[in-house]
SEBAKOL-284504 format. One record per residue (C-alpha): x, y, z; residue in three letters; residue number from 1. Coordinates in Angstrom, 2 decimals, decimal comma, always signed. Each point is the difference from the previous one (the first is absolute). Example, Ala and Ser with C-alpha at 12.3 -4.5 7.8 and 13.67 -1.06 7.14 Angstrom:
BEGIN
<<+12,30; -4,50; +7,80>; 'ALA'; 1>,
<<+1,37; +3,44; -0,66>; 'SER'; 2>,
This chain:
BEGIN
<<-10,92; +6,67; -64,23>; 'MET'; 1>,
<<+1,41; -3,40; -0,69>; 'GLY'; 2>,
<<+2,03; -1,13; -2,34>; 'ASP'; 3>,
<<-1,86; -2,43; -1,10>; 'ALA'; 4>,
<<-3,23; +1,96; +0,28>; 'GLU'; 5>,
<<+1,36; +2,97; -2,04>; 'LEU'; 6>,
<<+0,96; -2,76; -3,21>; 'ILE'; 7>,
<<-3,62; -1,16; -0,04>; 'TYR'; 8>,
<<-1,42; +3,76; -0,18>; 'LYS'; 9>,
<<+2,37; +0,73; -2,76>; 'ILE'; 10>,
<<-0,74; -3,36; -2,16>; 'ALA'; 11>,
<<-3,77; +0,83; +0,49>; 'LEU'; 12>,
<<+0,71; +2,53; -2,19>; 'THR'; 13>,
<<+1,65; -1,70; -2,73>; 'LYS'; 14>,
<<-2,14; -2,32; -0,53>; 'ILE'; 15>,
<<-1,73; +0,59; -3,97>; 'PRO'; 16>,
<<-3,12; +0,96; -0,17>; 'LEU'; 17>,
<<-0,65; +0,80; +3,72>; 'VAL'; 18>,
<<-0,13; +4,10; +0,52>; 'GLY'; 19>,
<<-0,73; +1,70; +3,25>; 'ALA'; 20>,
<<-4,10; -0,49; +0,30>; 'ILE'; 21>,
<<+0,80; -3,79; -1,12>; 'THR'; 22>,
<<+2,68; -0,28; +2,66>; 'ALA'; 23>,
<<-1,93; +1,19; +3,01>; 'LYS'; 24>,
<<-3,10; -2,36; -1,15>; 'ASN'; 25>,
<<+2,93; -2,48; +0,11>; 'LEU'; 26>,
<<+1,00; +0,89; +3,26>; 'ILE'; 27>,
<<-3,12; +0,40; +1,51>; 'GLY'; 28>,
<<-1,57; -3,56; -0,87>; 'TYR'; 29>,
<<+3,49; -1,78; +1,18>; 'CYS'; 30>,
<<+0,07; +1,43; +2,93>; 'GLY'; 31>,
<<+3,79; +1,69; -0,30>; 'GLY'; 32>,
<<+2,85; +0,36; -2,94>; 'VAL'; 33>,
<<+1,95; -3,29; +0,80>; 'GLN'; 34>,
<<-3,64; -1,59; +0,09>; 'GLU'; 35>,
<<-0,26; +0,84; -3,57>; 'VAL'; 36>,
<<+3,21; -1,83; -1,40>; 'PHE'; 37>,
<<-0,99; -2,79; +2,42>; 'ARG'; 38>,
<<-3,84; -0,61; -1,56>; 'ALA'; 39>,
<<-0,69; -2,47; -2,12>; 'LYS'; 40>,
<<-1,06; +0,42; -3,70>; 'LYS'; 41>,
<<-3,19; -1,61; +0,48>; 'ARG'; 42>,
<<-0,97; +2,94; +2,84>; 'ASP'; 43>,
<<+1,45; +2,31; -1,76>; 'LEU'; 44>,
<<-2,20; -0,60; -2,61>; 'ILE'; 45>,
<<-2,86; +1,02; +1,66>; 'ARG'; 46>,
<<+0,65; +3,04; +1,04>; 'ILE'; 47>,
<<-1,77; +2,64; -2,16>; 'PRO'; 48>,
<<+2,22; +1,71; -2,76>; 'GLY'; 49>,
<<+2,31; -2,54; +0,12>; 'ILE'; 50>,
<<+0,40; -2,78; -2,77>; 'GLY'; 51>,
<<+2,32; -3,16; -0,86>; 'GLU'; 52>,
<<+2,63; +2,84; -1,50>; 'GLN'; 53>,
<<+0,38; +1,85; +3,18>; 'ILE'; 54>,
<<-0,12; -3,07; +1,87>; 'ALA'; 55>,
<<+2,86; -1,61; -1,85>; 'ASN'; 56>,
<<+1,83; +3,42; +0,41>; 'ASN'; 57>,
<<-0,37; -0,95; +3,54>; 'ILE'; 58>,
<<+0,67; -2,71; +0,55>; 'VAL'; 59>,
<<+3,12; -0,68; -1,90>; 'ARG'; 60>,
<<+1,34; +2,52; +2,46>; 'GLN'; 61>,
<<+3,00; +1,15; -2,52>; 'ASN'; 62>,
<<-0,27; +3,54; +1,15>; 'VAL'; 63>,
<<+1,46; -1,17; +3,46>; 'LEU'; 64>,
<<+3,59; +0,09; -1,21>; 'GLU'; 65>,
<<-0,51; +3,70; -1,92>; 'GLU'; 66>,
<<-1,34; +1,09; +3,26>; 'ALA'; 67>,
<<+2,66; -1,07; +1,98>; 'GLU'; 68>,
<<+2,41; +2,12; -2,07>; 'LYS'; 69>,
<<-2,11; +2,94; +0,27>; 'GLU'; 70>,
<<+0,04; -0,10; +3,47>; 'MET'; 71>,
<<+3,89; -0,40; +0,40>; 'LEU'; 72>,
<<-0,30; +3,20; -2,66>; 'PHE'; 73>,
<<-2,42; +1,62; +2,74>; 'VAL'; 74>,
<<+2,16; -0,69; +2,64>; 'GLU'; 75>,
<<+3,09; +1,39; -1,68>; 'ARG'; 76>,
<<-1,17; +2,98; -1,03>; 'GLU'; 77>,
<<-1,37; +0,69; +3,27>; 'GLY'; 78>,
<<-3,73; +0,77; -1,76>; 'ILE'; 79>,
<<-2,74; -0,58; +2,36>; 'GLU'; 80>,
<<-2,52; -2,75; -1,51>; 'ALA'; 81>,
<<-3,36; +1,20; +0,99>; 'LEU'; 82>,
<<-3,36; -2,95; +0,19>; 'PHE'; 83>,
<<-3,20; +1,69; -0,49>; 'TYR'; 84>,
<<-1,07; -1,19; +3,54>; 'LEU'; 85>,
<<+3,10; +1,62; +1,69>; 'ASP'; 86>,
<<-0,20; +2,88; +2,22>; 'ALA'; 87>,
<<+2,38; +2,09; -1,59>; 'ARG'; 88>,
<<-1,94; -0,82; -3,92>; 'TYR'; 89>,
<<-1,34; +3,79; -0,63>; 'PRO'; 90>,
<<-3,76; -0,04; +1,51>; 'GLN'; 91>,
<<-1,24; +2,42; -2,92>; 'ARG'; 92>,
<<+0,87; -2,93; -2,52>; 'LEU'; 93>,
<<-1,02; -3,03; +2,01>; 'ARG'; 94>,
<<-3,92; +0,40; +0,01>; 'HIS'; 95>,
<<-0,05; +0,29; -4,18>; 'LEU'; 96>,
<<-0,90; -3,45; -1,61>; 'PRO'; 97>,
<<+2,94; +0,08; -2,39>; 'ASP'; 98>,
<<+2,91; +0,94; +2,32>; 'ALA'; 99>,
<<+2,89; -1,65; -0,53>; 'PRO'; 100>,
<<+0,52; -3,24; +2,62>; 'VAL'; 101>,
<<+3,94; +0,73; +0,52>; 'LEU'; 102>,
<<+2,01; +3,66; -0,46>; 'LEU'; 103>,
<<+3,52; +0,26; -0,01>; 'TYR'; 104>,
<<+1,21; +3,19; +1,71>; 'TYR'; 105>,
<<+2,86; +1,74; +0,39>; 'ARG'; 106>,
<<+0,20; +3,07; +1,76>; 'GLY'; 107>,
<<-0,19; +2,47; +3,54>; 'THR'; 108>,
<<-3,62; +1,28; -0,49>; 'THR'; 109>,
<<-2,48; -2,29; +1,52>; 'PRO'; 110>,
<<-2,68; -0,90; -2,06>; 'LEU'; 111>,
<<-3,06; +1,54; +2,08>; 'ASN'; 112>,
<<+0,99; +3,26; +0,33>; 'THR'; 113>,
<<-3,11; +2,14; +0,93>; 'PRO'; 114>,
<<-0,26; +1,91; -3,35>; 'ARG'; 115>,
<<+0,90; -1,15; -3,14>; 'THR'; 116>,
<<-0,07; +1,45; -3,65>; 'LEU'; 117>,
<<+0,41; -1,31; -3,23>; 'GLY'; 118>,
<<+0,93; +2,57; -2,82>; 'ILE'; 119>,
<<+0,27; -1,31; -3,81>; 'VAL'; 120>,
<<-0,12; +1,93; -3,45>; 'GLY'; 121>,
<<+1,68; -0,25; -3,21>; 'THR'; 122>,
<<+3,54; -1,33; -0,72>; 'ARG'; 123>,
<<+0,52; +3,12; -2,34>; 'GLN'; 124>,
<<-0,94; +3,05; +2,36>; 'PRO'; 125>,
<<-0,13; +3,38; -0,92>; 'THR'; 126>,
<<+2,08; +2,60; +2,13>; 'HIS'; 127>,
<<-3,40; +1,34; +1,45>; 'ARG'; 128>,
<<-0,72; -3,58; +0,97>; 'GLY'; 129>,
<<+3,02; -0,80; +2,08>; 'ILE'; 130>,
<<+0,07; +3,86; +1,35>; 'ALA'; 131>,
<<-3,52; -0,98; +1,49>; 'ILE'; 132>,
<<+0,66; -3,41; +1,11>; 'CYS'; 133>,
<<+3,38; +1,01; +2,38>; 'GLU'; 134>,
<<-2,02; +3,26; +1,18>; 'GLY'; 135>,
<<-2,85; -2,54; +1,37>; 'ILE'; 136>,
<<+2,50; -2,12; +1,50>; 'ILE'; 137>,
<<+1,74; +3,18; +1,46>; 'SER'; 138>,
<<-2,73; +1,51; +1,35>; 'ASP'; 139>,
<<-1,06; -3,83; +1,53>; 'LEU'; 140>,
<<+3,11; -0,09; +2,02>; 'ALA'; 141>,
<<-1,28; +0,56; +3,13>; 'GLY'; 142>,
<<-2,92; -2,60; -0,08>; 'CYS'; 143>,
<<+2,02; -3,13; +0,57>; 'GLY'; 144>,
<<-1,26; -1,38; -3,39>; 'VAL'; 145>,
<<+1,80; -2,84; -1,64>; 'VAL'; 146>,
<<+0,58; +0,24; -3,79>; 'ILE'; 147>,
<<-0,85; -2,97; -2,15>; 'ILE'; 148>,
<<+0,77; -0,52; -3,64>; 'SER'; 149>,
<<+1,16; -2,52; -2,46>; 'GLY'; 150>,
<<+3,72; +1,19; -1,31>; 'LEU'; 151>,
<<-1,26; +0,85; -2,86>; 'ALA'; 152>,
<<+1,85; +2,20; -2,23>; 'TYR'; 153>,
<<-1,97; +3,53; -0,05>; 'GLY'; 154>,
<<-2,37; +1,22; +3,09>; 'ILE'; 155>,
<<+0,87; -3,34; +1,79>; 'ASP'; 156>,
<<+3,54; +0,54; +0,16>; 'VAL'; 157>,
<<-0,51; +4,00; +0,67>; 'ALA'; 158>,
<<-2,14; -0,98; +2,99>; 'ALA'; 159>,
<<+2,14; -2,45; +1,54>; 'HIS'; 160>,
<<+3,12; +2,69; -0,59>; 'ARG'; 161>,
<<-1,64; +2,83; +1,61>; 'HIS'; 162>,
<<-1,52; -2,21; +3,30>; 'ALA'; 163>,
<<+3,43; -0,24; +0,29>; 'LEU'; 164>,
<<+1,65; +3,51; -0,11>; 'ARG'; 165>,
<<-2,87; +0,88; +2,18>; 'MET'; 166>,
<<+0,83; -2,96; +2,60>; 'ASN'; 167>,
<<-3,19; -1,76; -0,67>; 'LEU'; 168>,
<<-0,05; -3,75; +0,29>; 'PRO'; 169>,
<<-1,04; -1,47; -4,19>; 'THR'; 170>,
<<-0,81; -3,38; -0,71>; 'ILE'; 171>,
<<+0,31; -1,25; -3,42>; 'GLY'; 172>,
<<-1,94; -3,10; -1,02>; 'VAL'; 173>,
<<+2,05; -2,08; -2,70>; 'LEU'; 174>,
<<-1,29; -2,35; -3,05>; 'GLY'; 175>,
<<+3,00; -2,07; +0,28>; 'HIS'; 176>,
<<+1,85; -1,61; +2,84>; 'GLY'; 177>,
<<+2,77; +1,73; +2,44>; 'LEU'; 178>,
<<+2,64; -1,76; -1,84>; 'ASP'; 179>,
<<-0,02; +3,05; -2,25>; 'GLN'; 180>,
<<-1,38; +3,98; -0,55>; 'ILE'; 181>,
<<-2,27; +0,48; -3,13>; 'TYR'; 182>,
<<+1,11; +2,30; -1,48>; 'PRO'; 183>,
<<+3,76; -0,16; +0,59>; 'PRO'; 184>,
<<+0,27; +3,45; -0,08>; 'ALA'; 185>,
<<-2,16; +0,32; +3,13>; 'HIS'; 186>,
<<+2,65; -2,36; +1,97>; 'ARG'; 187>,
<<+1,40; +3,13; +1,99>; 'LYS'; 188>,
<<-3,65; +1,50; +0,98>; 'VAL'; 189>,
<<-0,44; -3,88; +1,00>; 'ALA'; 190>,
<<+2,73; -0,18; +1,95>; 'GLU'; 191>,
<<-0,99; +3,20; +2,20>; 'GLU'; 192>,
<<-3,85; -1,13; +0,08>; 'MET'; 193>,
<<+1,53; -3,43; +1,78>; 'ALA'; 194>,
<<+1,34; +2,20; +2,85>; 'ALA'; 195>,
<<-2,65; +2,39; +0,34>; 'HIS'; 196>,
<<-3,11; -1,66; -1,00>; 'GLY'; 197>,
<<-0,14; -3,27; -1,81>; 'GLY'; 198>,
<<-0,53; -2,11; -3,03>; 'LEU'; 199>,
<<-2,95; -2,42; +0,12>; 'LEU'; 200>,
<<-0,60; -2,19; -2,83>; 'THR'; 201>,
<<-2,26; -4,07; -0,39>; 'GLU'; 202>,
<<+2,57; -1,17; -2,39>; 'PHE'; 203>,
<<+2,84; -2,34; +1,31>; 'SER'; 204>,
<<+3,58; +0,55; -1,75>; 'SER'; 205>,
<<+0,29; -0,55; -3,23>; 'ALA'; 206>,
<<-3,18; +0,95; -1,26>; 'SER'; 207>,
<<+0,37; +2,35; -2,70>; 'ARG'; 208>,
<<-1,79; +3,60; -0,86>; 'PRO'; 209>,
<<-2,45; -1,71; -2,10>; 'ASP'; 210>,
<<-2,63; +2,11; -1,64>; 'ARG'; 211>,
<<-2,48; -1,65; +1,96>; 'GLU'; 212>,
<<+1,38; +0,32; +3,27>; 'ASN'; 213>,
<<-0,85; +3,97; +0,05>; 'PHE'; 214>,
<<-3,72; -0,03; +0,25>; 'PRO'; 215>,
<<+0,64; -2,56; +3,28>; 'MET'; 216>,
<<+2,35; +2,65; +1,57>; 'ARG'; 217>,
<<-2,55; +2,79; -0,52>; 'ASN'; 218>,
<<-2,28; -2,52; +1,80>; 'ARG'; 219>,
<<+2,54; +0,19; +3,38>; 'ILE'; 220>,
<<+0,53; +4,03; -1,20>; 'VAL'; 221>,
<<-4,12; +0,40; +0,50>; 'ALA'; 222>,
<<-0,67; -2,32; +2,83>; 'GLY'; 223>,
<<+3,07; +1,93; +2,19>; 'LEU'; 224>,
<<-0,77; +2,92; +0,23>; 'CYS'; 225>,
<<-2,63; +2,18; +2,20>; 'ASP'; 226>,
<<-0,79; +2,43; -3,27>; 'ALA'; 227>,
<<+1,54; -0,52; -4,02>; 'LEU'; 228>,
<<+1,15; +3,32; -1,63>; 'LEU'; 229>,
<<+0,28; +0,01; -3,55>; 'VAL'; 230>,
<<+2,04; +2,59; -1,91>; 'ILE'; 231>,
<<+0,16; +0,40; -3,57>; 'GLU'; 232>,
<<-1,67; -3,27; -2,04>; 'THR'; 233>,
<<-1,33; -0,70; -3,65>; 'ASN'; 234>,
<<-3,12; -1,74; -0,04>; 'ILE'; 235>,
<<+1,68; -3,34; -0,41>; 'ARG'; 236>,
<<+2,76; +0,33; +2,45>; 'GLY'; 237>,
<<+0,78; -2,28; +2,91>; 'GLY'; 238>,
<<-0,52; +2,18; +2,32>; 'SER'; 239>,
<<-3,68; -0,02; -1,18>; 'MET'; 240>,
<<+0,20; -3,71; +1,01>; 'ILE'; 241>,
<<+1,19; +1,02; +3,61>; 'THR'; 242>,
<<-2,80; +2,07; +0,17>; 'ALA'; 243>,
<<-2,67; -2,19; -0,95>; 'GLN'; 244>,
<<+1,65; -2,91; +2,29>; 'LEU'; 245>,
<<-0,53; +2,88; +3,19>; 'ALA'; 246>,
<<-3,33; +0,72; -1,21>; 'ASN'; 247>,
<<-0,91; -3,93; +0,53>; 'ASP'; 248>,
<<+1,88; +0,24; +2,96>; 'TYR'; 249>,
<<-1,99; +2,94; +1,28>; 'HIS'; 250>,
<<+3,19; +2,13; +0,56>; 'LYS'; 251>,
<<-0,25; +3,79; -0,81>; 'GLU'; 252>,
<<+1,23; +1,18; -2,93>; 'VAL'; 253>,
<<+1,21; +3,19; -1,09>; 'PHE'; 254>,
<<+0,62; +1,42; -3,33>; 'ALA'; 255>,
<<+1,97; +3,27; -0,81>; 'VAL'; 256>,
<<-1,59; +1,31; -2,88>; 'PRO'; 257>,
<<+2,26; +1,59; -2,99>; 'GLY'; 258>,
<<-0,58; +2,37; -2,63>; 'ARG'; 259>,
<<-2,97; -0,41; -2,75>; 'VAL'; 260>,
<<+0,80; -1,96; -2,79>; 'GLY'; 261>,
<<+2,96; -1,40; +1,47>; 'ASP'; 262>,
<<+0,51; -3,76; -0,61>; 'THR'; 263>,
<<+2,37; -0,40; +2,65>; 'LEU'; 264>,
<<-2,82; +0,80; +2,74>; 'SER'; 265>,
<<-3,13; -1,36; -2,15>; 'ALA'; 266>,
<<+0,38; -3,33; +2,60>; 'GLY'; 267>,
<<-0,36; +2,81; +3,00>; 'CYS'; 268>,
<<-2,68; +1,73; -2,07>; 'HIS'; 269>,
<<-1,76; -3,21; -0,57>; 'LEU'; 270>,
<<+0,10; -1,09; +3,99>; 'LEU'; 271>,
<<-1,60; +3,12; +1,06>; 'ILE'; 272>,
<<-2,86; +0,19; -1,98>; 'LYS'; 273>,
<<-0,91; -3,42; +0,18>; 'SER'; 274>,
<<+0,24; +0,55; +3,73>; 'HIS'; 275>,
<<+2,92; -2,99; +0,59>; 'ARG'; 276>,
<<+1,86; +3,23; +1,02>; 'ALA'; 277>,
<<+0,04; +3,05; +2,17>; 'THR'; 278>,
<<+1,46; +3,05; -1,59>; 'LEU'; 279>,
<<+2,98; +1,41; +2,31>; 'VAL'; 280>,
<<+2,64; +2,53; -0,67>; 'GLU'; 281>,
<<+2,07; -0,09; +3,27>; 'SER'; 282>,
<<+1,16; -1,95; +2,92>; 'ALA'; 283>,
<<-2,65; +2,31; +2,28>; 'ALA'; 284>,
<<-2,69; -1,42; -2,12>; 'ASP'; 285>,
<<+0,98; -3,72; +0,43>; 'LEU'; 286>,
<<+0,35; +1,22; +3,80>; 'GLN'; 287>,
<<-3,37; +1,22; -0,26>; 'TYR'; 288>,
<<-1,65; -3,20; -1,64>; 'HIS'; 289>,
<<+1,97; -2,61; +1,90>; 'LEU'; 290>,
<<-0,12; +1,81; +3,93>; 'GLY'; 291>,
<<+3,53; +0,52; -0,06>; 'TRP'; 292>,
<<-0,20; +3,56; +0,70>; 'GLU'; 293>,
<<+3,22; +0,87; +3,00>; 'GLU'; 294>,
<<-0,66; +1,82; +3,10>; 'GLN'; 295>,
<<+2,85; +2,64; +1,37>; 'PRO'; 296>,
<<+1,39; -2,40; +2,21>; 'ASP'; 297>,
<<+0,61; -2,60; -2,73>; 'GLY'; 298>,
<<-2,68; -2,68; +0,99>; 'THR'; 299>,
<<-2,95; -0,18; -2,51>; 'THR'; 300>,
<<-3,49; +0,93; +0,13>; 'THR'; 301>,
<<-2,01; -2,23; +2,60>; 'GLY'; 302>,
<<+3,22; -2,24; +1,08>; 'GLN'; 303>,
<<-0,73; +1,92; +3,38>; 'GLY'; 304>,
<<-3,30; -1,72; +0,89>; 'VAL'; 305>,
<<+0,19; -1,96; +3,62>; 'GLN'; 306>,
<<-2,97; -2,76; +0,25>; 'VAL'; 307>,
<<+0,68; +0,61; +4,08>; 'SER'; 308>,
<<-1,77; +3,21; -1,01>; 'MET'; 309>,
<<-3,53; -1,25; -1,26>; 'PHE'; 310>,
<<-1,07; -2,27; +3,21>; 'PRO'; 311>,
<<-3,53; -0,23; -1,70>; 'GLU'; 312>,
<<+1,55; -1,77; -3,31>; 'LEU'; 313>,
<<-1,30; -4,21; -0,55>; 'SER'; 314>,
<<+2,82; -2,46; +0,18>; 'ASP'; 315>,
<<-0,58; -0,07; -3,92>; 'ASP'; 316>,
<<+0,23; +3,57; -0,46>; 'GLU'; 317>,
<<+3,44; +0,42; +2,09>; 'ARG'; 318>,
<<+1,66; -3,00; -2,17>; 'LYS'; 319>,
<<-1,03; +2,12; -3,30>; 'ILE'; 320>,
<<+1,36; +3,14; +1,63>; 'VAL'; 321>,
<<+3,22; -1,99; +1,00>; 'GLU'; 322>,
<<+0,80; -1,33; -3,30>; 'LEU'; 323>,
<<-0,71; +3,36; -1,96>; 'LEU'; 324>,
<<+2,73; +1,69; +2,46>; 'ARG'; 325>,
<<+2,66; -2,98; -0,43>; 'THR'; 326>,
<<-0,97; -0,45; -3,43>; 'LYS'; 327>,
<<-0,62; +4,06; -1,43>; 'ASP'; 328>,
<<-2,59; -0,50; -2,73>; 'THR'; 329>,
<<-1,92; -3,23; -0,88>; 'MET'; 330>,
<<-2,09; -0,76; -2,71>; 'GLU'; 331>,
<<-3,53; -1,38; +1,18>; 'VAL'; 332>,
<<+0,54; -3,67; -1,08>; 'ASP'; 333>,
<<+3,55; -0,24; +1,74>; 'ARG'; 334>,
<<-1,89; +1,10; +3,25>; 'LEU'; 335>,
<<-2,06; -2,73; -0,56>; 'ALA'; 336>,
<<+2,28; -2,56; -0,32>; 'HIS'; 337>,
<<+2,06; +1,21; +2,83>; 'GLU'; 338>,
<<-3,07; +0,28; +2,70>; 'THR'; 339>,
<<-1,99; -3,02; -1,34>; 'ASP'; 340>,
<<-3,08; +2,28; +0,00>; 'LEU'; 341>,
<<-3,36; -0,56; -1,98>; 'GLU'; 342>,
<<-0,02; +2,49; -2,74>; 'PRO'; 343>,
<<-3,22; +1,21; +1,04>; 'SER'; 344>,
<<+1,67; +0,40; +3,64>; 'THR'; 345>,
<<+3,17; +1,61; -1,31>; 'LEU'; 346>,
<<-1,86; +2,33; -1,76>; 'ALA'; 347>,
<<-2,48; +1,14; +2,47>; 'ALA'; 348>,
<<+2,92; +0,34; +2,74>; 'LEU'; 349>,
<<+1,76; +2,22; -2,27>; 'LEU'; 350>,
<<-2,95; +2,20; -0,36>; 'LEU'; 351>,
<<+0,07; +0,34; +3,52>; 'GLN'; 352>,
<<+3,44; +0,90; +0,64>; 'LEU'; 353>,
<<-0,38; +2,64; -2,85>; 'GLU'; 354>,
<<-2,77; +1,27; +1,86>; 'PHE'; 355>,
<<+1,97; +0,52; +2,91>; 'LYS'; 356>,
<<+3,10; +1,51; -2,15>; 'GLY'; 357>,
<<+2,21; -2,93; +1,11>; 'LEU'; 358>,
<<+0,47; -0,92; -3,53>; 'ILE'; 359>,
<<-0,48; +1,88; -3,69>; 'ARG'; 360>,
<<-0,52; -1,54; -3,68>; 'THR'; 361>,
<<+2,59; +0,05; -2,77>; 'LEU'; 362>,
<<-0,71; -0,35; -3,64>; 'PRO'; 363>,
<<-0,11; -4,01; -1,05>; 'GLY'; 364>,
<<-1,46; -0,95; +3,55>; 'LYS'; 365>,
<<+2,34; +0,84; +2,32>; 'ARG'; 366>,
<<+0,42; +0,79; +3,30>; 'TYR'; 367>,
<<+2,25; +1,99; +2,29>; 'LEU'; 368>,
<<+0,07; +1,44; +3,33>; 'LEU'; 369>,
<<-1,71; +3,40; -0,12>; 'GLY'; 370>,
């Protein structure tokens, strides 16, 4: 991207009172990022949701100088700035209404990998909780999964550390800029993650790890993962927010049960009892529900299906099979988005493919090749 274009993209995220939804609305009405800053105040005020105060904030353009400094930091530190319309922007996030307009990424692992698992939990886990976390990650080592969490104390950092031990890429989502690491005690593991995974944030440099940033971070964790695993959390824990967000985004949510009366597992029990999470006790449970079972040759169920073997398929059926072959498992909403088919048409086609034994249904309206 050109330097000028990046400056405007960064500047858009720095306009006071302009969040992700409003920013996308501005781009849609104005026709581009630079056009937002070239628009007249009288035209901006006519845009739904843009009042006089926001219009004034835009036309002053005092955020452009700040954005230029941020661009220099990004270039100097080798950080990738990902705009929500860029090809390398996380596809799992892009279709969400509150997805960040701009992300900052330092890492080596692509953000659009076939399989991602979010792992969250209490900041004060028991030895049992850590052992369960590490055991599940160890048993998933052959599945090609990327582990995602928030680099916080407890289950978060335990998941990151053990993923690194098992040579699994792991991505930490931060609630501050990439010019710092919070908590500072996790600086070393963060450096390893940048080399063998990645660090991702929507916050520019000099953004402090303020309390209100962490629910925003949690929504990215929830949005980035195919499934979210909750290990030990009380009813008021931050992991409950992440689980609710994952449910809102139609992600698969799983929870590990604890002992009866154990307050550290009370949140997990509530998620399970209220049908907001599926009970799992092992990596095998996750693999079954997500269709991540391994074949003896190391491939996973369904990946060997060749469309050429089924000449009787219609063009739309072939399109669905090809998507599932390349994307592993997919939610029905993502299938509808990527095939551009009407929901009723897609439902009929999926049923036909299931009758033919080419696909199978997983919990949560997910599909994979049969």
